[in-house]
Every structure is written in C-alpha cells, then in structure tokens.
C-alpha positions in Angstrom: -14.0 -6.5 15.3 -12.2 -9.9 14.9 -10.2 -8.8 11.9 -9.1 -5.6 13.6 -8.0 -7.4 16.7 -6.0 -9.9 14.6 -4.3 -7.0 12.9 -3.1 -5.7 16.2 -1.8 -9.1 17.2 0.0 -9.5 13.9 1.8 -6.2 14.2 2.7 -6.8 17.8 4.1 -10.3 17.0 2.0 -12.0 19.6 0.6 -14.9 17.7 0.3 -18.1 19.7 2.3 -21.1 18.6 1.0 -22.6 15.4 2.0 -24.2 12.2 4.7 -21.6 11.5 6.7 -21.6 14.8 6.7 -21.6 18.5 6.3 -18.5 20.8 8.8 -18.4 23.7 7.8 -17.7 27.2 9.6 -14.4 27.1 7.5 -13.3 24.2 4.1 -14.4 25.5 1.7 -11.8 26.7 -1.9 -11.7 27.8 -4.3 -11.5 24.9 -5.4 -8.0 26.0 -1.9 -6.5 25.9 -0.1 -5.2 22.9 3.5 -4.3 22.5 4.3 -0.7 21.5 7.3 -1.8 19.5 6.8 -1.4 15.8 7.2 -4.6 13.8 10.1 -4.9 11.3 9.3 -6.9 8.1 12.2 -8.2 6.2 11.5 -6.7 2.7 12.0 -9.7 0.3 14.0 -11.2 3.2 17.3 -9.5 3.8 18.3 -8.3 0.3 20.9 -5.9 1.6 23.0 -9.0 2.2 21.7 -11.8 -0.1 19.9 -11.8 -3.5 16.2 -11.0 -2.8 13.5 -13.6 -2.5 15.8 -16.5 -2.0 15.5 -18.9 0.8 18.9 -17.7 2.0 17.6 -14.1 2.1 14.5 -15.1 4.1 16.6 -17.2 6.5 19.0 -14.4 7.2 16.2 -12.0 7.9 14.7 -14.4 10.5 18.1 -15.1 12.1 18.8 -11.3 12.3 15.7 -11.0 14.5 12.9 -10.2 12.1 9.6 -12.1 12.9 8.2 -11.4 9.5 9.3 -11.5 5.8 7.7 -10.0 2.7 7.1 -12.6 -0.1 6.1 -11.3 -3.5 4.1 -13.9 -5.3 3.7 -14.6 -9.1 2.4 -17.8 -10.8 4.1 -20.3 -13.1 2.6 -21.7 -16.2 1.5 -24.8 -14.3 -0.1 -22.9 -11.5 2.5 -22.8 -8.8 3.3 -19.6 -6.8 6.9 -18.6 -6.7 8.7 -15.8 -4.8 9.8 -13.1 -7.3 9.4 -9.3 -7.1 8.2 -9.3 -10.7 7.1 -12.0 -13.2 9.8 -10.7 -15.5 12.9 -12.6 -14.3 15.6 -11.4 -16.7 17.0 -9.1 -14.0 16.9 -11.5 -11.1 18.0 -14.9 -12.6 20.5 -16.3 -15.0 17.8 -17.1 -17.6 19.6 -15.2 -20.3 22.5 -17.7 -20.0 20.1 -20.6 -20.8 20.0 -21.1 -24.6 17.2 -23.5 -24.3 15.0 -20.6 -23.1 16.1 -18.0 -25.7 12.9 -18.3 -27.6 10.9 -17.5 -24.5 12.1 -13.9 -24.5 9.2 -11.7 -25.4 7.5 -8.3 -24.8 4.4 -8.0 -22.7 2.3 -5.1 -21.4 2.0 -5.5 -17.6 -0.2 -2.9 -15.9 0.2 -0.5 -18.8 4.0 -0.8 -19.1 5.7 -2.7 -21.9 8.4 -5.0 -20.6 10.8 -7.2 -22.6 12.3 -10.3 -21.0 11.3 -13.7 -19.6 8.2 -14.2 -17.6 7.3 -16.8 -14.9 3.9 -17.5 -16.4 5.7 -18.9 -19.5 7.7 -21.5 -17.5 6.7 -24.6 -15.6 8.0 -24.8 -12.0 10.4 -27.6 -13.1 11.8 -25.3 -15.8 12.2 -22.4 -13.3 14.0 -24.7 -10.9 16.8 -25.0 -13.5 17.6 -21.3 -13.1 19.6 -19.6 -10.4 18.9 -16.3 -8.6 21.1 -13.2 -9.2 21.5 -9.8 -7.5 18.9 -7.4 -8.8 20.9 -4.1 -8.2 24.6 -5.2 -8.5 25.8 -1.6 -8.9 24.4 -0.7 -5.5 25.0 -4.1 -3.8 28.2 -5.4 -5.5 29.1 -7.7 -2.6 25.9 -9.6 -3.2 27.2 -10.7 -6.6 29.4 -13.3 -5.0 26.1 -15.2 -4.3 24.9 -15.2 -7.9 24.0 -18.7 -9.0 23.9 -20.2 -5.5 20.1 -20.5 -5.0 17.0 -21.5 -6.9 13.8 -19.6 -7.3 11.7 -20.5 -4.2 8.1 -21.5 -4.1 5.8 -20.0 -1.5 5.4 -23.5 0.0 9.2 -23.7 0.4 9.2 -20.3 2.2 6.4 -21.5 4.5 8.3 -24.7 5.2 11.5 -22.7 6.1 9.4 -20.4 8.3 8.0 -23.3 10.2 11.3 -25.0 10.6 13.1 -21.8 11.8 10.3 -20.9 14.1 10.8 -24.2 16.0 14.6 -23.8 16.0 14.6 -20.1 17.1 11.7 -20.5 19.5 9.8 -17.6 18.0 6.6 -17.2 16.0 7.7 -16.4 12.5 5.4 -15.3 9.7 5.0 -14.1 6.1 3.6 -11.1 4.4 2.6 -12.5 0.9 2.0 -9.9 -1.7 -0.3 -10.6 -4.7 1.5 -9.1 -7.7 -0.3 -7.8 -10.8 -3.6 -9.3 -9.9 -5.6 -7.8 -12.8 -2.9 -8.9 -15.3 -2.8 -12.5 -14.2 -6.6 -12.7 -14.0 -6.7 -11.4 -17.6 -4.6 -14.3 -18.9 -6.5 -16.9 -17.0 -3.8 -17.5 -14.4 -5.1 -15.7 -11.2 -2.9 -15.7 -8.1 -5.6 -15.4 -5.4 -7.2 -18.8 -5.6 -3.8 -20.4 -5.5 -2.9 -18.4 -2.4 -6.1 -19.3 -0.6 -5.5 -22.9 -1.5 -2.0 -22.9 0.0 -3.2 -21.2 3.2 -5.9 -23.8 3.5 -3.6 -26.7 2.9 -1.1 -25.4 5.5 -3.7 -24.7 8.1 -3.1 -21.0 7.8 -6.5 -19.7 6.9 -7.4 -18.9 10.5 -7.4 -16.1 13.0 -4.2 -17.1 14.7 -2.2 -17.7 11.6 1.0 -15.7 11.1 0.1 -14.4 7.6 -0.7 -10.9 6.4 -1.7 -10.6 2.7 -0.8 -7.5 0.7 -1.7 -5.9 -2.6 -1.5 -2.7 -4.5 -4.9 -3.4 -6.1 -8.2 -3.0 -4.4 -10.8 -5.4 -5.9 -8.8 -8.5 -5.1 -8.4 -7.4 -1.4 -12.1 -6.8 -1.1 -12.7 -10.3 -2.5 -10.1 -11.9 -0.3 -11.6 -10.2 2.8 -14.5 -12.6 2.3 -12.3 -15.7 1.7 -9.6 -15.5 4.3 -9.5 -14.8 8.1 -5.9 -13.3 8.1 -5.3 -9.5 8.0 -5.0 -7.6 4.8 -2.7 -4.7 3.8 -3.7 -2.1 1.2 -0.5 -1.0 -0.4 -0.3 2.5 -1.9 2.2 4.5 -3.9 3.2 8.2 -3.9 2.2 8.3 -7.6 -0.2 6.5 -10.0 -3.3 4.5 -9.4 -4.3 0.9 -8.7 -4.1 -1.2 -11.8 -7.6 -2.5 -11.3 -8.9 1.1 -11.1 -7.2 1.9 -14.4 -8.5 -1.2 -16.1 -12.1 -0.6 -15.0 -12.0 3.2 -15.8 -12.1 4.2 -12.2 -10.5 7.6 -12.1 -9.3 7.5 -8.5 -5.6 7.4 -7.7 -3.5 6.3 -4.8 -3.7 9.9 -3.6 -7.5 9.5 -3.3 -7.1 6.3 -1.3 -5.1 8.1 1.4 -7.6 10.9 2.0 -9.8 10.5 5.1 -12.7 9.3 3.0 -10.4 6.8 1.1 -8.9 5.5 4.3 -12.4 4.9 5.8 -13.3 2.8 2.7 -10.0 0.8 3.1 -10.9 0.1 6.7 -14.0 -1.8 5.5 -11.9 -4.6 3.9 -8.3 -4.2 5.1 -6.5 -3.9 8.4 -3.3 -2.1 7.5 -2.2 0.7 5.2 1.2 0.0 3.5 2.1 3.4 2.1 5.2 4.4 0.2 7.2 6.2 2.8 7.2 9.5 0.8 3.5 9.6 1.5 4.3 10.0 5.2 7.3 12.3 5.0 7.8 13.6 1.4 11.1 14.8 0.1 11.7 18.4 -0.6 12.8 19.8 -4.0 16.4 19.4 -2.9 15.9 15.8 -1.9 15.9 16.3 1.8 13.3 15.1 4.3 10.3 17.4 4.3 7.5 18.0 6.7 5.4 14.9 7.8 1.9 14.7 6.5 -1.2 13.8 8.5 -1.4 10.3 6.9 -0.4 8.3 10.0 -2.9 10.0 12.3 -5.6 9.9 9.5 -5.1 6.2 9.1 -5.2 5.6 12.8 -8.4 7.6 13.0 -9.8 5.2 10.4 -8.8 2.2 12.5 -5.8 1.2 10.2 -2.3 0.3 11.3 0.4 1.9 9.2 3.4 -0.1 7.8 5.4 2.0 5.3 8.0 0.7 2.7 11.0 0.6 2.1 13.9 1.5 4.3 17.4 0.9 2.9 20.8 1.7 4.2 22.5 2.8 1.0 23.1 6.4 0.1 21.2 6.1 -3.2 18.0 5.5 -1.3 18.5 8.1 1.5 17.5 11.7 1.8 20.2 14.0 0.5 21.2 15.3 4.0 21.7 11.8 5.4 24.1 10.5 2.7 27.6 9.7 3.9 29.3 10.4 0.5 28.8 10.6 -3.2 29.2 6.8 -3.4 25.6 5.5 -4.0 26.5 2.1 -2.6 27.9 3.3 0.7 25.8 3.4 3.8 24.5 6.6 5.1 22.7 7.8 8.3 19.7 5.5 7.9 19.1 5.7 11.7 18.2 9.4 11.4 15.7 8.5 8.7 14.3 5.7 10.7 14.0 7.8 13.8 12.1 10.5 11.8 9.5 8.0 10.6 9.2 6.2 14.0 8.4 9.6 15.5 5.3 9.8 13.3 3.8 6.9 15.1 4.0 4.2 12.4 3.2 0.7 13.6 5.8 -1.1 11.6 8.1 -0.9 8.5 9.6 -2.8 5.7 13.4 -2.9 5.6 16.1 -4.4 3.2 18.5 -4.6 6.2 16.3 -5.9 9.0 19.0 -5.9 11.6 19.6 -2.2 11.2 15.9 -1.4 11.4 15.6 -3.6 14.5 18.4 -1.6 16.2 16.5 1.6 15.5 13.2 0.2 16.7 14.6 -1.2 19.9 16.6 1.8 20.9 
C-alpha cells in the first residue's frame, strides 16, 4: 500500500528532493531499492551537546550526519506550535527568573499527573520568545550549562525553515519527526495540536507522499484521525509501562503492553507505519539492571508490516545497563556501542539517539 511504501522510503532516507532539502547523487537510488542501514533520528536534536529542542541542537544533529530530528510539539495560547518536550517549561527555560510571569505559575493535571510550573498554553508566542532555553538535566550534562540563555524557544515553522536551509547547504534530504504531545489534554482545553500541525504541513507543501515528515504520538485516537488527514507516515509510540492517555480518558482498559501483542500490532498497522517502542520493550533489563533477553517484539512488529524505531539511546552511564557503565559517575560516558550493537542485532529499522554522531558510528560500522 502507498503508506507502507512511504514508510520504507522514510526509514531508508531515500526521499527525493523537495521543500526540505536536496538529495545528492551519491544518496539517490532506484525507487524499488531500500537501504538496509537503520535510520538515526536526532532525539530532540543533539541534546547530548546542546540544550534540547533549540535550533542549535537541531542544527548540530544535522551537521553530525543525522537526516532526521525529533520535534516534540505543544501549542501556545495564541495557537502556535513550539518545540518543547513538555508544555511545562520551568525545567527547560529561564521563566522562573522573569518576575513578570511569576503569577503564571500554577498546578495542572496533565494525563493524570499533577504538575506545578509554567505552561506554554498560558503564554503567547511573543511572550515565550522573551524566554531563553536551559539544560534540562544539568547534573548529567553539566557542560551544556554554558549554553543556558543563548537560544529562544523555537517554533515548528522555524525548525522546518532550518531543515530546508541546511538540506540545501548539506546536499542531503533532511526531515522531521514531529510528535503530538498530550493530545487528549490539549483537546480538552480547546487548544488541539493536530489541526495546527496539519495546517503547517499544508502551508509548507509537506502533506504529500514525498514529504520528509513522520508524525508520532503516544496516543491512538489522534493517529487514527490523522491517518485520514495526512499522507505522511505515522508512528505509534509505546511505553514499557502505563497506557495511552486517550484510553485512560475513555475508560478503555488496554495498556501499552496490549498494543504490542500480535493482535495489538495488527491493529496498529491499520493506521500507522512504524512502531516506536521504549527500548526496554525490545530488550528488558534484568533485576540487577543488566541487559536481558530480547523479546519477540521486533519480529512480531515486522510480521504485522510495521517498521520498528525504538527510543532513546544515550551515552551517559546513568542511562546505560549496569554492565556497560564505565564508572560510578552518572555523567561519564559508558560503553554505549555495546548497547547499540545488541539492539541493532534484533533487526530494528532505526533508533532515536541523544548523541546522533555516536549512533551513526554504530550503525555504519
């Protein structure tokens, strides 16, 4: 089917030249050929080196060789889409240092969890542009703190503009994996993300089969609806615990574990092209924190016609299996190549990485 073929092209990085960039002759391949090389998606750009979701983080990921970047999207009060991992921005910006916004601090329940802080939906884009991005995990990435305050919050349009410009400069097709965050929550407050995303794709000429865009969500109903509104591939994200927020809100008792059974995967294949599982669903950790035995998830997903792109690979000890840590220092880098090799051996079709350059070395060697 058309959507499945597009998924294969997206993963293999073989999109033809379009609004986002230019494919070099060395990358071009006949339409009926697919590269075996798994795709590396810069998770929030290259946050191992720059504060996440900044234009600097995205640019570095592209310059390191990634053809794709992951862009989490949340709306502003005036209906713009900005790149933030969460709508709560107290931990990723200097908003707390702005006395003019002190009264915006509040507590909200987002997908069943009470959060206190500042939220994008309470700010106009102009107000958000007065803020500056900061490192989200400074204890793990202390070197990134020197970049605190250097970059604004980016809009998705700005990310697309950067992607287009760098595609021309680097002579590669570059693309984005936009993720719709907290779909049910934003719909419940009358500020849904999906119509805004579809509008941006339409305005940029990206709602077409050849567009270098892949849409992601941890929820299900919104992806099913989007599958009828867009022509680009879709990714059903899943977690090792919990359930989709829209399932919980509607009283559906199914969990993410149910979604990754053969029956669940078959249903996913009716509206999505990829499965984006938490990596522990592919190789779980043992009780002692070491890598365990791979599950059948990759082969089950392939049997259902889905490509598999797990998240998230990070170089720091605090994120690695116990046997691959280099020391007791959580910020030091460990043997991430051994972890990457173990996952690549399962047959995954791609992966999300905080240090795209490291992941590309593993993939290409």
